[in-house]
C-alpha positions as a printed NumPy array, in Angstrom:
array([[-11.507,  -1.953,  -6.763],
       [-11.501,   1.728,  -5.956],
       [-11.794,   3.358,  -2.559],
       [-15.47 ,   4.169,  -3.193],
       [-16.132,   0.513,  -4.06 ],
       [-14.511,  -0.551,  -0.8  ],
       [-16.613,   1.945,   1.152],
       [-19.773,   0.649,  -0.533],
       [-18.884,  -3.005,   0.167],
       [-18.178,  -2.3  ,   3.851],
       [-21.409,  -0.337,   4.119],
       [-23.481,  -3.186,   2.673],
       [-21.819,  -6.041,   4.573],
       [-21.77 ,  -4.356,   7.975],
       [-25.158,  -2.64 ,   7.497],
       [-23.872,   0.799,   8.445],
       [-24.289,   4.078,   6.579],
       [-21.94 ,   5.086,   3.779],
       [-20.672,   8.039,   5.832],
       [-19.754,   5.766,   8.749],
       [-18.131,   3.326,   6.347],
       [-16.186,   6.151,   4.695],
       [-14.99 ,   7.36 ,   8.098],
       [-13.769,   3.844,   8.989],
       [-11.85 ,   3.503,   5.727],
       [-10.31 ,   6.971,   6.164],
       [ -9.154,   6.15 ,   9.718],
       [ -7.664,   2.811,   8.638],
       [ -5.767,   4.382,   5.719],
       [ -4.517,   7.23 ,   7.897],
       [ -3.229,   4.835,  10.567],
       [ -1.567,   2.64 ,   7.931],
       [  0.153,   5.694,   6.46 ],
       [  1.357,   6.921,   9.854],
       [  2.734,   3.505,  10.802],
       [  4.564,   3.05 ,   7.499],
       [  6.045,   6.561,   7.417],
       [  7.237,   6.301,  11.038],
       [  9.156,   3.135,  10.172],
       [  6.961,   0.77 ,  12.197],
       [  5.376,  -0.96 ,   9.245],
       [  2.059,  -2.787,   9.207],
       [  1.475,  -6.531,   9.218],
       [ -1.921,  -8.046,   8.462],
       [ -1.613, -11.79 ,   9.037],
       [ -2.461, -13.779,   5.935],
       [ -2.768, -10.669,   3.765],
       [  0.705,  -9.168,   3.865],
       [  2.973,  -6.517,   5.308],
       [  3.652,  -2.918,   4.347],
       [  6.815,  -1.044,   5.224],
       [  9.217,   1.532,   3.897],
       [ 12.458,   0.514,   2.278],
       [ 15.56 ,   2.598,   1.613],
       [ 16.639,   2.858,  -2.003],
       [ 20.238,   3.922,  -2.657],
       [ 21.145,   6.699,  -5.064],
       [ 22.244,   5.644,  -8.519],
       [ 22.985,   6.859, -12.026],
       [ 20.021,   6.593, -14.399],
       [ 19.814,   7.005, -18.144],
       [ 17.108,   8.996, -19.874],
       [ 15.84 ,   6.546, -22.553],
       [ 14.78 ,   9.356, -24.869],
       [ 18.039,  11.334, -24.934],
       [ 20.543,   8.813, -23.562],
       [ 21.669,  11.439, -21.035],
       [ 22.925,  10.177, -17.665],
       [ 21.314,  11.686, -14.585],
       [ 21.843,  11.172, -10.891],
       [ 18.901,   9.689,  -9.003],
       [ 19.049,  10.615,  -5.318],
       [ 18.528,   8.124,  -2.519],
       [ 15.019,   7.916,  -1.124],
       [ 12.535,   5.804,   0.786],
       [  9.857,   3.862,  -1.075],
       [  6.827,   1.942,   0.137],
       [  7.067,  -1.831,  -0.119],
       [  4.461,  -4.58 ,   0.125],
       [  5.131,  -8.257,   0.744],
       [  2.08 , -10.521,   0.271],
       [  1.174, -13.007,   3.003],
       [  0.877, -16.767,   2.702],
       [ -2.946, -16.821,   2.502],
       [ -3.023, -14.216,  -0.28 ],
       [ -0.307, -16.007,  -2.265],
       [ -2.216, -19.291,  -2.026],
       [ -5.515, -17.64 ,  -2.983],
       [ -3.94 , -16.043,  -6.058],
       [ -2.263, -19.257,  -7.182],
       [ -5.522, -21.244,  -6.907],
       [ -6.992, -18.906,  -9.491]])
């Protein structure tokens, strides 16, 4: 599902215009991004939690040339699925 598909689905189910639906999705994504980048994280019960995780620096190997390169430490986004989502996926 793409962002436009999500906007369309929200528009149809809530019976609001596409522009209002797009605005809602934009606000939600912006708030999620701000919370994750600030270190707060986001938890949606049953769906999962999003937060940033620190990744240490390490030595990597270029598979094409075999050359060793240093990979600097950084923060990465991380998602942990919730219980309801795990169960829904496993039911098939």
